[in-house]
C-alpha positions, 0 to 999 in steps of 0.5 A: 243954082244958088247955095242956100242959107243952110249950105252957107251956115253949115259951111260956116259952122264946120269951119268954126269947128275946125278953126277952134278945134281944141280936142273938146266938143264945142257947144252950139251956143259957142258956134252961134256966138263965133259965127253970128248964126241963129242958134235954133237954126244952127241946131237943125243944121248940125243935126243934118250934118250929124246925120251925114256923118260929118260931125259927132255930138256929145251930150251933157256937161262939156258936150257939143259937136266935134268933127267926125272926119278929118277936115282934109277929107271933107269938101264944101260940096259934101257939106252943101249936099248934106244939108241941101241935097244934090247939087244941080243947076236945076231939075231939068232931066238928062239929055236923051232920056225920058223923051227929053229930045222930043221938043225943039232945042230942049236936048241941047239945053239939057246938055248945057245945064248938065255940063254947068252943074257938073262944073259947079259940083266939081268946083265945090268938091275941090275945096277941102275944109282943111284948105279953107281953114288954112286960107281963113288963118292967112296961111294959104291964098284965098279962093280966086287969088291962087292963080295969081300967087302960083299956089293953090287952095285946093288939096 
C-alpha cells in the first residue's frame, strides 16, 4: 500500500493548522500558501476531514478551519483513514474465510498480507499529530531517529 496524495496532503494540512495555531480559524488560502498544496484539491480534502470530525469550519470574514480535536488525540492513521478509507495492504480477504484456503498456498499468503497491514496500521496510529508537530518544530526527534537518541516521537 502506498499512502495516497490525499493522505499526504491531509496530513500536511492538519500539521499546518497545528503549527500555526493562534486560536483563530485559518483560511484554505493560507493553508495552501504555507504548504504549497493546490487550493481546490485542499478544499475537498478539508471537507473530508470535517466530515470525519477532525476539523471544524467557520464561514464568513475571519472564517476558515480549526482543529476539532486536540492534536495529541489525532494520529496520522486517523487522518489517512479519513480521506482514503481503511488502511490495508490490499483487498485480498482474510485467511480461513469465504473459501480463502481452497487454493494452494493462498491461505498462508493472506495471513502475511493481513499481518503486514496490521503493522502498517499500528505504525501510522502510533504517531500523534502533536508529536509530529513537535518534531517539525525541532523539539522532538524525527521519525526513524528516535531509537538512536533514546527518545520517542510516539505518544
